[in-house]
N, CA, C and O atoms as a Tinker XYZ file with bonds, in Angstrom:
   376  protein
     1  N    108.384000  130.538000  118.065000    73     2
     2  CA   107.372000  129.653000  118.928000    64     1     3
     3  C    108.958000  128.672000  119.218000    63     2     4     5
     4  O    109.846000  128.369000  118.422000    81     3
     5  N    108.793000  128.365000  120.774000    73     3     6
     6  CA   109.548000  127.477000  121.341000    64     5     7
     7  C    110.150000  126.378000  121.030000    63     6     8     9
     8  O    109.394000  125.561000  120.504000    81     7
     9  N    111.301000  126.020000  121.161000    73     7    10
    10  CA   111.671000  124.688000  120.563000    64     9    11
    11  C    111.228000  123.654000  121.732000    63    10    12    13
    12  O    110.840000  123.951000  122.861000    81    11
    13  N    111.385000  122.377000  121.177000    73    11    14
    14  CA   111.318000  121.520000  122.267000    64    13    15
    15  C    112.734000  121.555000  122.697000    63    14    16    17
    16  O    113.681000  122.054000  122.089000    81    15
    17  N    112.731000  120.795000  124.129000    73    15    18
    18  CA   114.262000  120.566000  124.803000    64    17    19
    19  C    114.791000  119.787000  124.202000    63    18    20    21
    20  O    115.964000  120.140000  124.085000    81    19
    21  N    114.479000  118.207000  123.363000    73    19    22
    22  CA   114.604000  117.693000  122.576000    64    21    23
    23  C    115.694000  118.561000  121.183000    63    22    24    25
    24  O    116.918000  118.616000  121.064000    81    23
    25  N    114.994000  118.914000  120.646000    73    23    26
    26  CA   115.730000  119.752000  119.381000    64    25    27
    27  C    116.546000  120.682000  119.620000    63    26    28    29
    28  O    117.507000  121.059000  118.949000    81    27
    29  N    116.047000  121.148000  120.844000    73    27    30
    30  CA   117.364000  122.185000  121.388000    64    29    31
    31  C    118.877000  121.331000  121.532000    63    30    32    33
    32  O    119.929000  121.706000  121.014000    81    31
    33  N    118.692000  120.068000  122.387000    73    31    34
    34  CA   119.661000  119.480000  122.386000    64    33    35
    35  C    120.691000  118.994000  121.405000    63    34    36    37
    36  O    121.911000  119.088000  121.268000    81    35
    37  N    119.438000  118.302000  120.632000    73    35    38
    38  CA   120.239000  118.163000  119.040000    64    37    39
    39  C    120.987000  119.165000  118.639000    63    38    40    41
    40  O    122.171000  118.963000  118.370000    81    39
    41  N    120.468000  120.315000  118.541000    73    39    42
    42  CA   121.305000  121.606000  118.010000    64    41    43
    43  C    122.205000  121.657000  118.597000    63    42    44    45
    44  O    123.216000  121.525000  117.908000    81    43
    45  N    122.373000  121.795000  119.620000    73    43    46
    46  CA   123.543000  121.889000  120.929000    64    45    47
    47  C    124.423000  121.195000  120.530000    63    46    48    49
    48  O    125.552000  121.672000  120.414000    81    47
    49  N    124.127000  119.698000  120.165000    73    47    50
    50  CA   125.227000  118.588000  119.910000    64    49    51
    51  C    126.083000  118.771000  118.889000    63    50    52    53
    52  O    127.298000  118.573000  118.869000    81    51
    53  N    124.839000  119.451000  117.419000    73    51    54
    54  CA   125.367000  119.738000  116.381000    64    53    55
    55  C    126.304000  120.839000  116.567000    63    54    56    57
    56  O    127.331000  120.565000  115.946000    81    55
    57  N    126.402000  122.061000  117.201000    73    55    58
    58  CA   126.978000  123.324000  116.996000    64    57    59
    59  C    128.157000  122.924000  118.078000    63    58    60    61
    60  O    129.034000  123.776000  117.931000    81    59
    61  N    128.538000  122.018000  119.071000    73    59    62
    62  CA   129.203000  121.436000  119.385000    64    61    63
    63  C    130.355000  120.754000  118.572000    63    62    64    65
    64  O    131.575000  120.853000  118.697000    81    63
    65  N    129.647000  120.089000  117.769000    73    63    66
    66  CA   130.687000  119.651000  116.913000    64    65    67
    67  C    131.504000  120.437000  116.128000    63    66    68    69
    68  O    132.732000  120.449000  116.057000    81    67
    69  N    130.443000  121.278000  115.386000    73    67    70
    70  CA   131.161000  122.554000  114.728000    64    69    71
    71  C    132.149000  123.612000  115.070000    63    70    72    73
    72  O    132.875000  124.296000  114.349000    81    71
    73  N    131.947000  123.557000  116.668000    73    71    74
    74  CA   132.515000  124.621000  117.272000    64    73    75
    75  C    134.008000  123.902000  117.370000    63    74    76    77
    76  O    135.009000  124.618000  117.347000    81    75
    77  N    134.107000  122.651000  117.466000    73    75    78
    78  CA   135.484000  122.028000  117.704000    64    77    79
    79  C    135.921000  121.530000  116.441000    63    78    80    81
    80  O    137.145000  121.411000  116.393000    81    79
    81  N    135.163000  121.120000  115.148000    73    79    82
    82  CA   135.606000  120.537000  113.746000    64    81    83
    83  C    136.444000  121.697000  113.140000    63    82    84    85
    84  O    137.429000  121.540000  112.419000    81    83
    85  N    135.910000  122.895000  113.536000    73    83    86
    86  CA   136.465000  123.902000  112.666000    64    85    87
    87  C    138.035000  124.363000  113.392000    63    86    88    89
    88  O    138.809000  125.110000  112.794000    81    87
    89  N    138.315000  123.823000  114.668000    73    87    90
    90  CA   139.543000  124.329000  114.825000    64    89    91
    91  C    140.804000  124.425000  113.636000    63    90    92    93
    92  O    141.561000  125.370000  113.411000    81    91
    93  N    140.727000  123.146000  113.007000    73    91    94
    94  CA   141.831000  123.160000  111.600000    64    93    95
    95  C    141.153000  123.083000  110.422000    63    94    96    97
    96  O    139.928000  123.186000  110.370000    81    95
    97  N    141.807000  122.920000  109.532000    73    95    98
    98  CA   141.250000  123.163000  108.044000    64    97    99
    99  C    140.417000  122.287000  107.692000    63    98   100   101
   100  O    139.580000  122.658000  106.869000    81    99
   101  N    140.371000  121.205000  108.058000    73    99   102
   102  CA   139.586000  120.121000  108.190000    64   101   103
   103  C    138.189000  120.178000  108.921000    63   102   104   105
   104  O    137.977000  119.346000  109.803000    81   103
   105  N    136.997000  121.331000  108.535000    73   103   106
   106  CA   136.093000  121.441000  109.140000    64   105   107
   107  C    135.147000  120.571000  109.436000    63   106   108   109
   108  O    134.473000  120.822000  110.435000    81   107
   109  N    134.874000  119.438000  108.722000    73   107   110
   110  CA   134.102000  118.474000  108.468000    64   109   111
   111  C    134.244000  117.537000  109.442000    63   110   112   113
   112  O    133.383000  116.670000  109.594000    81   111
   113  N    135.327000  117.603000  110.199000    73   111   114
   114  CA   135.630000  116.444000  111.027000    64   113   115
   115  C    136.771000  116.808000  112.152000    63   114   116   117
   116  O    137.584000  117.710000  111.954000    81   115
   117  N    136.752000  116.031000  113.336000    73   115   118
   118  CA   137.737000  116.359000  114.562000    64   117   119
   119  C    138.522000  115.602000  114.220000    63   118   120   121
   120  O    138.360000  114.423000  113.904000    81   119
   121  N    139.774000  116.429000  114.262000    73   119   122
   122  CA   141.220000  115.389000  114.436000    64   121   123
   123  C    141.086000  114.851000  115.791000    63   122   124   125
   124  O    140.150000  115.013000  116.574000    81   123
   125  N    142.575000  113.935000  116.003000    73   123   126
   126  CA   142.751000  113.585000  117.061000    64   125   127
   127  C    142.496000  114.735000  118.581000    63   126   128   129
   128  O    141.869000  114.670000  119.638000    81   127
   129  N    143.581000  115.934000  117.750000    73   127   130
   130  CA   143.569000  116.859000  118.994000    64   129   131
   131  C    142.229000  117.521000  119.502000    63   130   132   133
   132  O    141.856000  117.885000  120.617000    81   131
   133  N    141.679000  117.533000  118.311000    73   131   134
   134  CA   140.291000  118.633000  118.521000    64   133   135
   135  C    139.217000  117.725000  119.192000    63   134   136   137
   136  O    138.227000  118.328000  119.607000    81   135
   137  N    139.250000  116.283000  119.380000    73   135   138
   138  CA   138.656000  115.234000  120.075000    64   137   139
   139  C    138.844000  115.172000  121.126000    63   138   140   141
   140  O    138.043000  114.953000  122.035000    81   139
   141  N    140.178000  115.397000  121.170000    73   139   142
   142  CA   140.703000  115.357000  123.144000    64   141   143
   143  C    140.351000  116.472000  123.837000    63   142   144   145
   144  O    140.304000  116.561000  125.064000    81   143
   145  N    140.012000  117.635000  122.752000    73   143   146
   146  CA   140.015000  118.926000  123.734000    64   145   147
   147  C    138.400000  118.821000  124.064000    63   146   148   149
   148  O    137.936000  119.126000  125.163000    81   147
   149  N    137.585000  118.330000  122.917000    73   147   150
   150  CA   136.317000  118.142000  123.239000    64   149   151
   151  C    135.938000  117.438000  124.590000    63   150   152   153
   152  O    135.336000  117.849000  125.582000    81   151
   153  N    136.679000  115.859000  124.176000    73   151   154
   154  CA   136.008000  115.404000  125.400000    64   153   155
   155  C    136.830000  115.842000  126.940000    63   154   156   157
   156  O    136.377000  115.460000  128.019000    81   155
   157  N    137.660000  116.403000  126.869000    73   155   158
   158  CA   138.208000  117.223000  128.018000    64   157   159
   159  C    137.146000  117.827000  128.474000    63   158   160   161
   160  O    136.394000  117.433000  129.366000    81   159
   161  N    137.070000  119.040000  127.697000    73   159   162
   162  CA   135.999000  120.048000  128.214000    64   161   163
   163  C    134.755000  119.919000  128.582000    63   162   164   165
   164  O    134.316000  120.428000  129.613000    81   163
   165  N    133.867000  119.022000  127.535000    73   163   166
   166  CA   132.496000  119.009000  127.104000    64   165   167
   167  C    131.971000  117.746000  128.051000    63   166   168   169
   168  O    130.861000  117.635000  128.571000    81   167
   169  N    133.124000  116.806000  128.124000    73   167   170
   170  CA   132.348000  115.388000  128.616000    64   169   171
   171  C    133.237000  114.756000  129.678000    63   170   172   173
   172  O    133.301000  113.528000  129.739000    81   171
   173  N    133.987000  115.591000  130.593000    73   171   174
   174  CA   134.542000  115.275000  131.844000    64   173   175
   175  C    133.997000  114.846000  132.604000    63   174   176   177
   176  O    134.691000  114.066000  133.256000    81   175
   177  N    132.909000  114.932000  132.968000    73   175   178
   178  CA   132.076000  114.419000  134.318000    64   177   179
   179  C    131.389000  113.279000  133.975000    63   178   180   181
   180  O    130.712000  112.680000  134.810000    81   179
   181  N    131.513000  112.842000  132.599000    73   179   182
   182  CA   130.957000  111.741000  132.551000    64   181   183
   183  C    132.130000  110.203000  132.055000    63   182   184   185
   184  O    131.809000  109.017000  131.978000    81   183
   185  N    133.408000  110.811000  131.816000    73   183   186
   186  CA   134.390000  110.026000  131.486000    64   185   187
   187  C    134.965000  108.813000  132.667000    63   186   188   189
   188  O    135.262000  109.353000  133.732000    81   187
   189  N    135.085000  107.919000  132.661000    73   187   190
   190  CA   135.514000  106.699000  133.680000    64   189   191
   191  C    136.855000  107.689000  134.085000    63   190   192   193
   192  O    136.874000  108.317000  135.144000    81   191
   193  N    137.891000  107.732000  133.159000    73   191   194
   194  CA   139.532000  108.168000  133.189000    64   193   195
   195  C    139.647000  109.320000  132.309000    63   194   196   197
   196  O    140.094000  109.254000  131.165000    81   195
   197  N    139.172000  110.524000  132.955000    73   195   198
   198  CA   139.088000  111.804000  132.006000    64   197   199
   199  C    140.918000  112.145000  132.033000    63   198   200   201
   200  O    141.473000  112.992000  131.333000    81   199
   201  N    141.512000  111.338000  132.918000    73   199   202
   202  CA   143.131000  112.202000  132.858000    64   201   203
   203  C    143.985000  110.707000  132.201000    63   202   204   205
   204  O    145.175000  110.915000  131.964000    81   203
   205  N    143.663000  109.783000  132.008000    73   203   206
   206  CA   144.140000  108.991000  131.335000    64   205   207
   207  C    144.673000  109.360000  129.885000    63   206   208   209
   208  O    143.803000  109.572000  129.040000    81   207
   209  N    146.084000  109.469000  129.478000    73   207   210
   210  CA   146.446000  109.782000  128.319000    64   209   211
   211  C    145.944000  109.088000  127.199000    63   210   212   213
   212  O    145.744000  109.655000  126.125000    81   211
   213  N    145.748000  107.987000  127.378000    73   211   214
   214  CA   145.464000  107.000000  125.916000    64   213   215
   215  C    144.244000  107.300000  126.007000    63   214   216   217
   216  O    144.004000  107.375000  124.802000    81   215
   217  N    142.844000  107.636000  126.730000    73   215   218
   218  CA   141.733000  107.955000  126.442000    64   217   219
   219  C    141.053000  108.009000  125.259000    63   218   220   221
   220  O    140.130000  107.315000  124.830000    81   219
   221  N    141.920000  109.366000  124.580000    73   219   222
   222  CA   141.327000  109.739000  123.494000    64   221   223
   223  C    141.895000  108.661000  122.195000    63   222   224   225
   224  O    141.127000  108.578000  121.237000    81   223
   225  N    143.010000  107.958000  122.135000    73   223   226
   226  CA   143.230000  106.723000  121.441000    64   225   227
   227  C    142.105000  105.663000  121.502000    63   226   228   229
   228  O    141.502000  105.227000  120.521000    81   227
   229  N    141.916000  105.329000  122.728000    73   227   230
   230  CA   140.818000  104.355000  122.659000    64   229   231
   231  C    139.647000  105.064000  121.823000    63   230   232   233
   232  O    139.168000  104.545000  120.815000    81   231
   233  N    139.273000  106.181000  122.286000    73   231   234
   234  CA   137.741000  106.966000  121.417000    64   233   235
   235  C    138.267000  106.537000  120.317000    63   234   236   237
   236  O    137.840000  105.531000  119.748000    81   235
   237  N    139.313000  107.285000  119.855000    73   235   238
   238  CA   139.379000  107.427000  118.295000    64   237   239
   239  C    139.321000  105.592000  117.345000    63   238   240   241
   240  O    138.691000  105.424000  116.301000    81   239
   241  N    140.084000  104.537000  118.021000    73   239   242
   242  CA   140.289000  103.384000  117.889000    64   241   243
   243  C    138.833000  102.877000  117.456000    63   242   244   245
   244  O    138.511000  102.337000  116.398000    81   243
   245  N    137.893000  103.259000  118.773000    73   243   246
   246  CA   136.684000  102.814000  118.284000    64   245   247
   247  C    135.446000  103.277000  117.524000    63   246   248   249
   248  O    134.472000  102.621000  117.153000    81   247
   249  N    135.798000  104.894000  117.352000    73   247   250
   250  CA   134.806000  105.699000  116.473000    64   249   251
   251  C    135.440000  105.958000  115.158000    63   250   252   253
   252  O    134.570000  106.016000  114.289000    81   251
   253  N    136.593000  106.128000  114.709000    73   251   254
   254  CA   137.248000  106.177000  113.327000    64   253   255
   255  C    136.862000  104.735000  112.596000    63   254   256   257
   256  O    137.778000  103.947000  112.361000    81   255
   257  N    135.603000  104.426000  112.268000    73   255   258
   258  CA   135.209000  103.282000  111.660000    64   257   259
   259  C    135.905000  103.093000  110.162000    63   258   260   261
   260  O    136.359000  101.994000  109.847000    81   259
   261  N    135.967000  104.294000  109.207000    73   259   262
   262  CA   137.138000  104.099000  108.504000    64   261   263
   263  C    137.761000  104.426000  108.295000    63   262   264   265
   264  O    137.936000  104.601000  107.089000    81   263
   265  N    138.959000  104.941000  109.434000    73   263   266
   266  CA   140.266000  104.633000  109.644000    64   265   267
   267  C    141.024000  105.808000  109.007000    63   266   268   269
   268  O    142.165000  105.668000  108.566000    81   267
   269  N    140.438000  106.822000  108.977000    73   267   270
   270  CA   140.585000  108.081000  108.175000    64   269   271
   271  C    141.735000  109.141000  109.276000    63   270   272   273
   272  O    142.368000  110.153000  108.975000    81   271
   273  N    141.635000  108.304000  110.756000    73   271   274
   274  CA   142.475000  109.040000  111.948000    64   273   275
   275  C    141.598000  110.707000  112.073000    63   274   276   277
   276  O    142.006000  111.715000  112.649000    81   275
   277  N    140.246000  110.497000  111.276000    73   275   278
   278  CA   139.260000  111.638000  111.881000    64   277   279
   279  C    138.153000  111.075000  112.128000    63   278   280   281
   280  O    137.934000  109.886000  111.901000    81   279
   281  N    137.038000  112.172000  112.803000    73   279   282
   282  CA   135.799000  111.585000  113.316000    64   281   283
   283  C    135.053000  112.663000  112.339000    63   282   284   285
   284  O    135.221000  113.867000  112.144000    81   283
   285  N    134.225000  111.765000  111.856000    73   283   286
   286  CA   133.209000  112.728000  111.118000    64   285   287
   287  C    131.885000  113.048000  111.819000    63   286   288   289
   288  O    131.880000  112.369000  112.846000    81   287
   289  N    130.910000  113.676000  111.749000    73   287   290
   290  CA   129.701000  113.909000  112.462000    64   289   291
   291  C    128.861000  112.598000  112.890000    63   290   292   293
   292  O    128.109000  112.414000  113.847000    81   291
   293  N    129.234000  111.810000  111.904000    73   291   294
   294  CA   128.123000  110.203000  112.028000    64   293   295
   295  C    128.698000  109.654000  113.236000    63   294   296   297
   296  O    128.030000  109.391000  114.236000    81   295
   297  N    129.982000  109.480000  113.128000    73   295   298
   298  CA   130.794000  108.821000  114.112000    64   297   299
   299  C    131.003000  109.484000  115.224000    63   298   300   301
   300  O    131.417000  108.787000  116.149000    81   299
   301  N    130.802000  110.977000  115.515000    73   299   302
   302  CA   130.298000  111.644000  116.611000    64   301   303
   303  C    129.264000  111.535000  117.135000    63   302   304   305
   304  O    129.139000  111.915000  118.300000    81   303
   305  N    128.401000  111.084000  116.564000    73   303   306
   306  CA   127.027000  111.282000  116.958000    64   305   307
   307  C    126.990000  109.865000  117.483000    63   306   308   309
   308  O    126.253000  109.839000  118.469000    81   307
   309  N    127.437000  108.816000  117.241000    73   307   310
   310  CA   127.830000  107.420000  117.679000    64   309   311
   311  C    128.281000  107.254000  119.332000    63   310   312   313
   312  O    127.962000  106.495000  120.248000    81   311
   313  N    129.321000  108.553000  119.144000    73   311   314
   314  CA   130.145000  108.449000  120.528000    64   313   315
   315  C    129.220000  109.183000  121.485000    63   314   316   317
   316  O    129.127000  108.732000  122.627000    81   315
   317  N    128.434000  110.403000  121.104000    73   315   318
   318  CA   127.552000  110.697000  122.135000    64   317   319
   319  C    126.664000  109.471000  122.651000    63   318   320   321
   320  O    126.585000  109.267000  123.863000    81   319
   321  N    126.047000  108.717000  121.804000    73   319   322
   322  CA   125.029000  108.023000  122.113000    64   321   323
   323  C    125.786000  107.057000  123.334000    63   322   324   325
   324  O    125.350000  106.793000  124.455000    81   323
   325  N    127.054000  106.641000  122.708000    73   323   326
   326  CA   127.405000  105.409000  123.367000    64   325   327
   327  C    127.901000  106.303000  124.930000    63   326   328   329
   328  O    127.794000  105.532000  125.884000    81   327
   329  N    128.233000  107.244000  125.210000    73   327   330
   330  CA   128.421000  107.968000  126.296000    64   329   331
   331  C    127.301000  108.221000  127.067000    63   330   332   333
   332  O    127.205000  107.831000  128.231000    81   331
   333  N    126.378000  108.903000  126.439000    73   331   334
   334  CA   124.575000  108.225000  127.089000    64   333   335
   335  C    124.317000  107.570000  127.814000    63   334   336   337
   336  O    123.858000  107.690000  128.950000    81   335
   337  N    124.763000  106.300000  126.851000    73   335   338
   338  CA   124.451000  104.628000  127.204000    64   337   339
   339  C    125.101000  104.212000  128.536000    63   338   340   341
   340  O    124.603000  103.771000  129.572000    81   339
   341  N    126.403000  104.495000  128.176000    73   339   342
   342  CA   127.425000  104.282000  129.463000    64   341   343
   343  C    126.599000  105.547000  130.851000    63   342   344   345
   344  O    126.363000  105.091000  131.970000    81   343
   345  N    126.389000  106.502000  130.641000    73   343   346
   346  CA   125.630000  106.971000  131.661000    64   345   347
   347  C    124.874000  106.616000  132.229000    63   346   348   349
   348  O    125.081000  106.496000  133.436000    81   347
   349  N    123.660000  106.274000  131.706000    73   347   350
   350  CA   122.440000  106.027000  132.016000    64   349   351
   351  C    122.496000  104.660000  132.570000    63   350   352   353
   352  O    121.685000  104.368000  133.448000    81   351
   353  N    123.348000  103.796000  132.167000    73   351   354
   354  CA   123.425000  102.338000  132.705000    64   353   355
   355  C    124.256000  102.887000  134.447000    63   354   356   357
   356  O    123.758000  102.545000  135.519000    81   355
   357  N    124.992000  103.384000  134.388000    73   355   358
   358  CA   125.468000  103.646000  135.511000    64   357   359
   359  C    124.805000  104.883000  136.856000    63   358   360   361
   360  O    125.222000  105.192000  137.972000    81   359
   361  N    123.478000  105.359000  135.937000    73   359   362
   362  CA   122.649000  105.825000  137.220000    64   361   363
   363  C    121.809000  104.728000  137.398000    63   362   364   365
   364  O    121.083000  104.932000  138.371000    81   363
   365  N    121.583000  103.568000  136.828000    73   363   366
   366  CA   120.556000  103.004000  136.680000    64   365   367
   367  C    120.882000  102.087000  137.943000    63   366   368   369
   368  O    119.941000  101.770000  138.671000    81   367
   369  N    122.322000  101.593000  138.270000    73   367   370
   370  CA   122.523000  100.843000  139.156000    64   369   371
   371  C    122.397000  101.296000  140.444000    63   370   372   373
   372  O    122.481000  100.485000  141.366000    81   371
   373  N    122.135000  102.910000  140.737000    73   371   374
   374  CA   122.376000  103.323000  141.936000    64   373   375
   375  C    121.430000  102.981000  143.018000    63   374   376
   376  O    121.642000  103.364000  144.168000    81   375
């Protein structure tokens, strides 16, 4: 059976997280370096300031709820939702 588009997208988000989180030895979390790479490659089109060197720090500050300098899957999901929300808002104004 074919998967629904929504499920495909959910799996894509999970796979994206896995793909970047396994670049270092902490495979269940994104380091700042991994997060930066993911943002620059995958979310470039919807970031307000993709070339801002402080961008990743801003994301880390907002997302790293337990302040362990790592982004876990839940924190990553919140980021995806927030980016989606920001993008949705920006398209509504046009």
